[in-house]
N, C-alpha and C positions, 0 to 999 in steps of 0.2 A: 504492500498499498502506501503510497507516495504520497508526500507532503503539497496540498495546493498551492503553497508559495512558494518553494522554491525548487520543487520537482525531485526532493531528496528523498530517498526510501525512509521510513519513521525509523525511532528506534525500537531493536525489538525488546518484547517484555524480557519479563524473567522465565515465564516457563517455557518460553523459543530458545531463547538462550541454555535451560536446562537440557532442552529435546536437542541443540546441535551436540552441548556436551555428551548426551549420551549417544547420540549415535554414533560418535567417536571410541567408543568402548566396543569390540566387539564380545568380550565376555558377558557384559550387560544386555546385547542385542539378542545374543546366544539364548540368555536364560529368559528375555522376554519372547523370543518366538517357540520355544519348548513351552512354557505356561501357557501362550498363545495356542498350542497344539492340544494340551491336554484339556483346555477350557471346550474346544471343537470337539475334542473326544468323547467329553462327558456329556456336551447338548446334544450329538449326534448319535450317542449310544445304540440306540434304539435301530439304527441303520447301519453302522456301523459292524455292530456283534453280530457274527456267525450264526450264532447262536443263542437259546433262554438261559441265561446265566443260573436257574434253577433248576431245569430240567435235568433229571438222571437217565442215564443210561447202563443197567447192568451189563450189558457187553461190550463195554468202553470202560472198564473200570482202570484207573492208574496204566492209560494208554500213552506211549512214549509221545514225544511229536513228531507230527507225521501231515502228510498234506492236507486230510480228513479235520485235524486239530493241532494248529500249526504251535501252541502253545503245552502239548497233550492236554490230560484230562485229570481229573481227581480221584477221590477215593470212590466216590459212587457216579462216576462217570461225566462231571460235569464238565464242559467246555473251560478249560483255565483263561482263554485268551478273553470269553464271553465275560467271563467273574473280573479279569484284569480291567477290563474296559468300563463295563460296569460299577467298577467300585472304584474308580475314578471320579465320578459323582457322589459318594461318600465323603473321599478326601478333600475334595477341592470345597464342597457344604461346610463341611466341620470346618476348613480352615479359613474361609470367608464367613464365617455368620459366627465362629467363637472370635474374632479379631473384630466383628463389629460391635459384638457384645462388650470388646474391653473398651474400645473407643469410646462408646457412648457412655459407660459406665465411668471410665478413666479421666476422659478429655476434660468435664466439666467440674471434677472433684478436683482436677488437677488447677485449673485455671483458677478454681473458689481458694485454694489453698496458695496459689503462687501471687494472685492478685490481691486478697485482701491481707494476708498475712497475720499478724498477732496471734493470739491462741486458735481463731481458724487453722493458722497453716500449722500451729505446733502439734493439736487433735492429729489432722489429718497426715502429717508427717509420722507420729508414732505408731499409728495405726497401720500406716504402709508400711513402716519398718517391722512390724511384726507379721504381716502378712508376707515380704520378702524374705524372711529368714527363715521361712518353709521352702523348700525346693520345689520348683514348678509344678513338675509331673506327680509329686506324691501330693501334693494340695489338690490337684487335679484327680487324683484317685481317690482320696479321703471323697471329696465331694460325688463324683461321680457312683460309687458305693453306697453314701448315703442316699442321693436321688433316685438309685435305682438302673438298673441296666437297660439305654437306649440309646438311639445318636443323638436324640435330642436333647435328652440329660447331659450325655457326652459332650457336646458344644456348648452346653452351660455353663457345666466343671469346667472346661478349656478356657470360654470368655472371662469367667468369673477368677480364675486362678492367675490368668495373664493381666487382668486388670492393674493392677499394685506397679506392673513396671510403664503402664501409659500415665499413672498419675505421678511419678516421680519425672518421668523425662518430662510431662505439661509445665509441673510446677517449677522445674530447673529452666525451661525454654521461657516461661512469664517473668521470671524473676530478672532474666538477663534483658528480657524485651521492655517489661515495664518501666525500665531508667530511659529509654532511650528519648531522644529531643523530640521527636513528632507524638510521642506518647504524651509527655510534658505538655505539650502545646495544645493538644486537643482538651488536657484538663484546665489549661489556662484560659480558652475560650469558654468554659461551661457546660462541658459534654458531660454528662451522667456518668457514674462509675459503670454500668453494666453497658453502654453504647462503647466506653474506651474498649473494655473488655474482648466484646465480642467484633468489634468493628476495626479497632486498632491492635489488639493484642493476639487476638485469637488467629487472624489470617497470617500473621508472621512468625507463626511457630510451626503452620501446617507440613512444610517442606521435612523435619526430622519426624513429623508422626507420621508421614509416609512412607517414609524407609523403614522406622521401626514397626510400622504395619506390616510391608512386604515379607521382613527378616519375620516377624510374628508369624504369618500365616506359614513358613516352612516348619515353626516350632510347634505350630498346630496341627499340622497334616503328622509329624511324627506322636503327636500326642494321643491322638487319633486312633493312628494306628495298633498304640502302647494299651492303648483301655479298648481297643477292640480286640487285640491278642490276648487281654486278661479276663473276656467277657463282660465288660463294660460297656462296651460303644455297640457299634450296629450289630444287631442277633441275627442269626443264621434263619433262615437261608440266603436272606439278602448279602449280597457279595460288600464283604470289604477286605483290605489288602491286610490290616491287623489281624483279621479271623482266617484268611487265608492261610497267614504264616502259623497261626497257633496250630491249625488243623497238619500243615506240612510237616511241623517237625516229628510228625510220627513215621514221619514216609521218607525222612531224608536220603537213605541208605538206596531204597529200591526205588522214587519217583522224586529225584531231587528237582526235576522241573515244577513241581509244586510250589516248591518256596523260592526258586528262580527268580522267576517272573515278576510275584508281586514286590519281592523284596526289591528289584532294580527299579520298577517304575515308583517306589518312596526315595530310593537312591537318587533319582532322576529328577522327579520331580521337586523334592527339598534342595538339590543343587542348583537348580532353575532358580527359585525365586531366591537362594542367597546370591548367586550369580546378580539377578537385577535387581537385589536390594543393594548389593557394594557400589554398585555402577550408579542407581540413583542415590546413593550417598556421596558420592564426588559428580554426580549431576549436578545436584539442589545445595551444593557449597557454595555460598557466596562467595568465596577467596578465592574459587576457582577461575580460571580465564579463560 
């Protein structure tokens, strides 16, 4: 878009500059491509999958990979490829929904702690520290066991367990931003505190939150697989990579393909989100040129 006065192109905005920096990072672009590939796989699972993921065949029990079953079959004759494809839905859903829960809870609480200060900040910080003292996965397992085994409860447990991370990150960023000159200027012209917090402070702390959310999705995928492995996540016969690994551990010697493919899917998806998160961290860093 050109400037009407001098014909020169308008200066690029911060998000345009971030996209340009991201495009110069092959690892981040590879991660983005793989993540988008998994998203397409999850959305088009019904058309891509060659078989029904819950259909059994007693004549095809633990068959090795072949032209008929590219990834082989499991202990009751179900197609492993179909179950891996449909398992993508549970993993991505758990990652996105649980991180959305964390953001919805953690960002307002962290914003209140950092912007209000005083005893509000003290109480929220102490409670956050208490939750962070407990390992993330242990807390998620405890909450999932309390709520009951299901994918919905697993997502809630993962989201609540990851909330303290976003509370601390948001609070720290708000403490840095709220002393900037433009915030002081907004306060000087009479803007109410709520307007300053949501119109001037929050938009300027979104970049690190986006990076943390991307990395948190990778952690949530692992957490969902762990909960499903323990029987606290997606319930059989619905496909889940974690529950597939739980079953496959009994047949590693005779049917290793039952463990290889869901394990590889978890590895690739988590690696892709981490590569994308690292690239976003560099691209959204205002100190980058």
